[in-house]
C-alpha positions as CSV (number, residue, x, y, z in Angstrom):
1,M,0.0,0.0,0.0
2,I,1.5,3.3,-1.1
3,Y,-1.2,5.5,0.3
4,S,-2.7,5.3,3.8
5,F,-5.8,7.5,3.7
6,S,-8.7,6.4,5.8
7,L,-12.1,6.1,4.3
8,K,-13.4,8.9,6.5
9,T,-10.6,11.3,5.3
10,M,-11.2,10.3,1.6
11,M,-15.0,10.7,1.8
12,L,-14.6,14.1,3.5
13,A,-12.0,15.3,1.0
14,V,-13.9,14.2,-2.1
15,G,-17.2,15.3,-0.6
16,L,-15.9,18.8,0.2
17,A,-14.1,19.1,-3.2
18,L,-17.4,18.2,-5.0
19,F,-19.4,20.5,-2.7
20,L,-17.2,23.6,-3.0
21,S,-16.5,23.2,-6.7
22,H,-20.2,22.9,-7.5
23,V,-21.1,25.8,-5.2
24,L,-18.5,27.9,-7.1
25,A,-20.1,26.8,-10.4
26,L,-23.5,27.8,-9.2
27,V,-22.4,31.2,-7.7
28,K,-19.9,32.2,-10.4
29,G,-21.6,30.5,-13.3
30,Q,-20.5,32.7,-16.2
31,A,-16.9,32.8,-15.1
32,V,-16.7,29.0,-14.6
33,K,-18.4,28.4,-17.9
34,A,-15.9,30.6,-19.7
35,A,-12.9,28.9,-17.9
36,L,-14.3,25.4,-18.7
37,K,-14.8,26.2,-22.4
38,D,-11.2,27.5,-22.6
39,F,-9.7,24.5,-20.7
40,P,-9.5,21.8,-23.3
41,R,-7.1,23.7,-25.5
42,N,-5.4,25.7,-22.8
43,K,-1.7,25.1,-23.3
44,S,-0.6,26.4,-19.9
45,A,-3.0,24.1,-18.1
46,G,-1.8,21.2,-20.3
47,V,1.8,21.8,-19.4
48,I,1.1,22.2,-15.7
49,L,-1.1,19.1,-15.6
50,T,1.3,17.0,-17.6
51,A,4.2,18.0,-15.3
52,L,2.1,17.2,-12.3
53,L,1.1,13.8,-13.8
54,A,4.7,12.9,-14.7
55,T,5.9,13.9,-11.2
56,W,3.3,11.8,-9.5
57,F,4.0,8.8,-11.8
58,Y,7.8,9.3,-11.3
59,W,7.2,9.2,-7.5
60,L,5.1,6.1,-7.7
61,V,7.7,4.2,-9.8
62,K,10.5,5.4,-7.5
63,T,8.7,4.3,-4.3
64,S,6.6,1.3,-5.3
65,D,7.5,-2.3,-5.2
66,L,7.4,-3.2,-8.9
67,G,7.8,-6.9,-8.3
68,E,9.1,-8.7,-11.3
69,F,9.4,-5.4,-13.2
70,S,11.8,-3.9,-10.6
71,N,14.7,-4.3,-13.1
72,W,12.8,-1.8,-15.4
73,R,12.7,0.9,-12.7
74,G,15.8,2.8,-13.9
75,L,14.5,2.9,-17.5
76,V,11.0,4.0,-16.6
77,L,12.4,6.7,-14.3
78,Y,14.5,8.0,-17.1
79,L,11.7,7.8,-19.7
80,T,9.0,9.4,-17.6
81,P,10.3,13.0,-17.8
82,V,11.4,12.4,-21.4
83,S,7.9,11.3,-22.4
84,A,6.3,14.2,-20.5
85,V,8.5,16.7,-22.5
86,L,7.7,14.9,-25.7
87,A,4.0,14.9,-25.0
88,I,4.1,18.7,-24.2
89,F,5.9,19.4,-27.5
90,F,4.2,16.9,-29.9
91,M,0.7,16.3,-28.4
92,Q,-0.4,19.9,-27.9
93,E,-4.0,19.2,-29.2
94,F,-6.2,18.7,-26.1
95,L,-3.1,18.1,-23.9
96,A,-4.9,19.6,-20.9
97,V,-7.8,17.1,-21.3
98,R,-5.4,14.1,-21.7
99,A,-3.4,15.1,-18.6
100,L,-6.6,15.7,-16.6
101,G,-7.8,12.2,-17.6
102,G,-4.4,10.7,-16.5
103,L,-4.6,12.5,-13.2
104,V,-8.1,11.3,-12.6
105,L,-7.0,7.7,-13.3
106,M,-4.0,8.2,-10.9
107,A,-6.3,9.6,-8.2
108,A,-8.7,6.7,-8.5
109,E,-6.2,4.3,-6.8
110,P,-5.9,6.0,-3.4
111,I,-9.6,6.6,-3.4
112,L,-10.4,3.0,-4.1
113,E,-7.7,1.8,-1.7
114,S,-9.3,3.8,1.2
115,A,-12.5,1.8,0.7
116,F,-10.8,-1.6,0.1
117,L,-12.1,-4.3,2.5
118,R,-14.3,-1.9,4.4
119,D,-17.7,-3.1,5.7
120,E,-19.5,0.2,5.6
121,S,-22.2,0.4,2.9
122,S,-21.6,4.1,2.6
123,R,-18.2,3.3,0.9
124,L,-20.2,2.4,-2.2
125,L,-21.1,6.1,-2.6
126,L,-17.4,6.9,-3.0
127,V,-16.5,3.7,-5.0
128,S,-19.4,4.1,-7.5
129,L,-18.4,7.7,-8.2
130,T,-14.8,6.7,-8.6
131,Y,-15.7,4.1,-11.2
132,V,-17.7,6.6,-13.1
133,W,-14.7,8.9,-13.0
134,I,-12.5,6.1,-14.3
135,I,-14.7,5.4,-17.3
136,V,-15.0,9.1,-18.1
137,A,-11.3,9.7,-17.7
138,M,-10.5,6.8,-20.1
139,F,-12.6,8.6,-22.7
140,W,-10.8,11.9,-22.0
141,V,-7.4,10.3,-22.5
142,G,-8.4,8.4,-25.7
143,M,-10.9,10.7,-27.2
144,P,-10.3,14.1,-25.6
145,F,-12.8,16.0,-27.6
146,T,-15.5,14.3,-25.4
147,L,-14.7,16.7,-22.5
148,R,-15.2,19.6,-24.9
149,N,-18.6,18.1,-25.9
150,Q,-19.5,17.4,-22.3
151,I,-18.7,21.0,-21.3
152,A,-20.7,22.3,-24.3
153,W,-23.7,20.1,-23.4
154,V,-23.9,21.0,-19.7
155,S,-23.4,24.8,-20.4
156,A,-25.8,24.9,-23.3
157,S,-28.8,25.8,-21.1
158,E,-29.1,27.4,-17.7
159,S,-31.3,24.6,-16.4
160,R,-28.7,21.9,-17.2
161,W,-26.0,24.0,-15.6
162,R,-28.0,24.6,-12.4
163,G,-29.1,20.9,-12.4
164,A,-25.5,19.7,-12.6
165,A,-24.4,22.2,-10.0
166,F,-27.1,21.1,-7.6
167,A,-26.4,17.4,-8.2
168,G,-22.7,18.0,-7.4
169,I,-23.6,19.9,-4.3
170,A,-26.0,17.3,-3.1
171,Y,-23.6,14.4,-3.8
172,G,-20.7,16.3,-2.1
173,A,-22.8,17.0,0.9
174,L,-23.9,13.3,1.1
175,L,-20.3,12.1,0.9
176,S,-19.3,14.6,3.6
177,V,-22.1,13.7,5.9
178,F,-21.4,10.0,5.6
179,G,-17.7,10.7,6.0
180,L,-18.4,12.5,9.3
181,L,-20.5,9.6,10.5
182,L,-17.7,7.1,10.1
């Protein structure tokens, strides 16, 4: 186990992140819509997120037990920053979306690990959400234009935007309450 987050901590962290981000989307709707519409092709965000993803991956390879692949550690540690730089220079189209998808996939592991072998039924709220994120993130990595389409769809009407914001607020509050009750 690389991470040692408790289920309570993870439920509170994810719940508060959902709650606060969706409150912001509700309160500052126009600014958040504009930022989201610019995000898929934002080169600065792509570079920052790619660097963050490469750093996290590098740390995991450096500190994890790779088992039978331990003899590959040096090569992977060398190729990680090289591949990040190459991605930044040669994969500029939707780089931010691809890197965000990679970060979501990396974040799924500590979330799922916190719920592993726990008896509480409330863990399924967190686990179900995480698996939805995993599926969506795989599409973002493989077909990054889907995030652009998702942003366009949710921001096309005020009722969709408000509905999505209220759903995120409610789910975040639910996760936070169950996290506090653990």
